[in-house]
N, C-alpha and C positions, 0 to 999 in steps of 0.2 A: 646682493640686493642693495644697490646704492642709488638707483634712480627711482624717485617717487613717481608713480603713475597717477595716483589719485590723492589729493590732499583736501581735507576739510579743516577750515580755520575759523574757530569761534562760531560754529554753526548752532543756531537755536531755532526751535520750531514749536509752536503751540497749536493745539486744537481746542477752540473755545477757551476755557480758562485753564486747561491742562497743559502744562509745559512738558513736552515729551523729550526734547533735546535741549540741553542747557549749556551753551558755550563749549561745544564739543570740538576738540582737535583730534584728527585721525589721519594717519598716512598709510597708504598701501603701496608697497614697493614692487617693482617688476620681479616676477618669479616667486612672489610670496603667497603662501597659503595662510590666510588670516581668519581665525575663528573669533566670532563675536558672541559672547555669552552673557548671561545674567538672568534675573527673574523675569517672569512674564510681565508685559506691560511697561517695560523700561525703555522702549524706543529702538530696539534692535532692528525690527523690520522697517521702521521709519528711516533709519540710517541707510539701509540698502536702497530704498526708494529715492532718497536724496542723491546717493551716489549715481544711481541709474538715470537721474534727471527726470524722474516721474513726478516729483513734487519739489517745490522750491522752498528753501528755508526762509524764515522771517528775517534773519540776520546772519551774518557770516559770509565766508567766501569758499568757493569750490574751485579747485584747480585740477585740470586733466592734462597730464604731461607738461606742467608748467604754465598752461594757458588758462586764464580764469574763465569759467563758464558763466555766461549771462543768460538767465531765464531757464527754460526747460530743454530737454533733449530735442524736442520738436522745433525749437527756435533756432538752433544752430548745431551743426555736426561737430561732435567731439573729435579730437585727434586720435583717440583710441576707441576701438569698438568695445561696447559694453553689452553683455547679454545677461538676462536674469531668468532664474528658475523659481517660479512661485511655489508657495507651500502646498497648495492643493493641485498642482500641475497646470490648472487653468486651461485645459484643452476645450476646444469647441465640440460639444457633444454631437452636433449634427454633421460634422465633417469627418472624413476618414483620417486615419493616421497620416497617410500621405499628404492630404490637404492641410492637416494641422502643421506638420513639419515644414512643408513648403509654403505656408501661408504668406509670409512676407514677400517671397519671390513671385507667387501668383498675383499678389495685389500690386506690387510696386516695380517689378523688373520687366524687362522686355525679352526675357529668355523664352525659348520655345517650351511648351509643356513637356515634351519628351526630355529636354535637357534638365528641367526642374525635377522630373521623376528620377533621373539618374543621380542628381545631387541628393535628393531625399533618401534614395537607397543607400548611398555612401554613408550618410549620417546615421541612418538606422543600423547599418552594419557596425559602425563605430561604437554604438551603445548596445550591441549584442541583440538586435531585434530585426534581423533580416527576414524578409518575406511576410511582414504583417501590415504592409501599406494599405491594404484594402479593408482592414478591420476598423471598427468604430471604438471610441474610448470605453464604452460600456462593456465591450467584449474583452477588456484587458484587466489584469490584476492591478492592484495599487502600485506595486513596484514597476510594472511595465509602463503604466501611465507616467510615472516619474521619469523613466528613461526616455519616453517619447518627448517629454517636455525638455529633457537635456538635448535631444537631437534638434528640436526646434530652436533652442537657445544658441546652438553653435552653427546654425545655418548661415551661410554667407553667399554673396553674389560674386561669382568669379569676374564679372565685368566691373565690379567695384571692390577691389581687394581691401580697401580701407575699412569696409564694413565688417570684415572678419573679426569676430569678438576676441580680443586679447584678455579682457577681464570678464570673469563670470561671477555673478552674484547668486548665491544659493540661500533661499529662505526656508529653513527647516526641511531639508530635502529627505530626511528619514522619518519625519513625523508620521505616526500611524502605521508604520511598517513593522513586521515581525523581525526578530534578530537576524534571521538569514537574509531576508530581503534588504535589511539595512546594510549588512555587510556587502552585498552586491552593489548597492548604491555608493557606499564609501569607497570600494575598490574602483568603481567607474570614475568617481571624481578625481582620484589620483591618476588613473590612466589617462584621462583627458588632459590633465595638467602636463603629463609627460609626452603627449602627442605633439609632434612638431607643428607649430603654427596654430594650435588650438588652445585657447584659454590657459596660457602658462601662469596666469595670475588669477587668484580668486579670493573672495571673502564669503564666509559661510556663517549663517546664524543657526545655532543649534542648542538644544538642551541635553541631548543624549551624550553620555560619557564616552561611549565607543566612538561616536562620530567626532567628538572633540579630539580624542587622542589619535584617531586614525586618519583624519583629514586636515588637521591644522598644524602649523609649525609655530606661529605666533598667536597669542590670544589677548583680546582686550575684554575686560569685564565692565559691563554697563549697568549702572544702577542710579535711579533717580535722575535720569537724563544726563548723567556725567560718566566719563571714563574714569572708573575708580582704581583700576589696576591694569597693568599689561606686562606680559612676559612670555617666555616660551612655554610650550606644553609641559615639559619636564618640571618647570618651576611651579606649576600648579600643586605638585605634591610636596614641595619643600617650603613654599612661602607660608609665613605666619599671619598673612593678611586676614583679618576676621571675616570679611565678606566672602573671600574665596573659600576659607575653611568651612563656613556654614553652607555655602552653595554646593560644594562638592560632596559634603557629608549628608546633605539633605536634612539637616537639623532644623527644627522649628524654633530653636533658641539661638539668639544672636542678633546682630545689628540689622539684618534684613527683616523688614516688617512683614509678618504673615497675615494676609487679609482673611478675615473670617475665623 
């Protein structure tokens, strides 16, 4: 992991008077599984949206494979495809699973509908959901909806190979799921990383201990808008950093301010 794919340098962003990110430096290397952890409301999801190009920072620089990004993702194509899985799956309730997964191709490609259906079925098979293309999101369990959102995030246009996502961003992918469903999702995240040509690099925001330990190799701890600690997953258990010790133990006593 020697080649940086994504670099944030001195990134700051505020919403009204609330400074969410404060001069953040963050690097994601090719082939890396990066966990972003920390208390609620400390800017973790905001970092993912900045990386994805969905929001622009107030200050700082963003580099994708060494090239500085100007503006949002819609303003210029990145050199590396970036996909995002949102916390609540963010599926269109009025569309079928097939239409959700193939949405970008139906909207923006010139592929035949039959070809798009083939590609959708391939992606659904990759996430273990063959044969459900005609169902609607309301007919699926929470874990199945998450997997459908994975299939949509890894969809690519064979006519434009550069659109294939190499970096995938997961925002709380196991939130609200029972332990068994969480394990299925955690295993799928690792399986997709090992699938040739699909999302070999990812960053994941999570609060769940099992998800941190089963899906991340490197971890950064975000608090008060700053990266306060970073290290390997195994170092979480050995560091004496007071923020990590309090966060992992769930203690209400320590340097992390407990609201209410």
